[in-house]
C-alpha positions as CSV (number, residue, x, y, z in Angstrom):
1,M,-13.2,32.3,-1.5
2,K,-11.4,29.0,-1.7
3,D,-8.9,28.3,-4.5
4,S,-10.2,25.6,-6.7
5,T,-6.6,24.4,-7.3
6,E,-6.3,23.5,-3.7
7,P,-5.4,19.8,-3.3
8,K,-8.3,17.6,-2.3
9,T,-6.4,16.1,0.6
10,Q,-6.5,19.5,2.4
11,Q,-10.3,19.2,2.4
12,L,-10.1,15.8,4.1
13,K,-10.0,15.1,7.8
14,L,-8.4,12.1,9.4
15,L,-10.4,10.7,12.3
16,T,-9.2,8.5,15.1
17,V,-11.2,5.3,15.8
18,P,-12.9,6.9,18.8
19,E,-13.8,10.0,16.7
20,A,-15.2,7.9,13.9
21,A,-17.1,5.7,16.3
22,K,-18.6,8.8,17.8
23,E,-19.6,10.1,14.4
24,L,-21.4,6.8,13.6
25,R,-22.7,6.6,17.2
26,I,-21.3,3.1,17.7
27,S,-18.8,1.6,20.0
28,N,-15.1,1.5,19.3
29,W,-15.3,-2.3,19.4
30,L,-18.0,-2.3,16.6
31,L,-15.9,0.1,14.5
32,Y,-12.9,-2.2,14.8
33,E,-15.2,-5.1,13.7
34,L,-16.2,-3.1,10.6
35,I,-12.5,-2.5,9.8
36,R,-11.6,-6.1,10.4
37,K,-14.3,-7.3,8.0
38,G,-13.1,-4.8,5.4
39,Q,-16.3,-2.8,5.4
40,L,-14.5,0.4,6.4
41,K,-11.1,1.5,5.0
42,T,-8.4,2.9,7.2
43,L,-5.0,4.5,7.0
44,T,-2.1,3.6,9.2
45,I,0.4,6.2,10.1
46,A,3.1,5.0,12.4
47,T,1.1,3.1,15.0
48,R,-2.1,5.2,14.6
49,R,-5.1,3.8,12.7
50,L,-7.0,6.6,11.1
51,I,-10.2,6.9,9.0
52,A,-10.4,9.5,6.3
53,S,-13.6,11.6,6.4
54,D,-14.4,10.7,2.8
55,D,-14.1,7.0,3.5
56,L,-16.5,7.4,6.4
57,A,-18.9,9.3,4.1
58,N,-18.6,6.5,1.5
59,F,-19.3,3.9,4.1
60,I,-22.4,5.8,5.2
61,N,-23.6,6.3,1.7
62,E,-23.1,2.6,0.8
63,R,-25.0,1.5,3.9
64,K,-27.9,3.9,3.0
65,E,-28.1,2.5,-0.5
66,Q,-28.2,-1.1,0.9
67,E,-30.9,-0.2,3.4
68,Y,-33.0,1.7,1.0
69,E,-32.9,-1.1,-1.6
70,T,-34.7,-3.5,0.7
């Protein structure tokens, strides 16, 4: 059983650009375009650009809401 006092960050995964692109089934180039346009948030650690799993889920949910409204 998981401890409910466990910090939320331990439940998150950080994905590389290729890993996040694979999750979304898009090219790395298209993922970088989404980042450049500010549609997907990233973290930079040293020289690595990473996407938090919850930011990726938020991006997907926002896109679903947009698509389903039309």
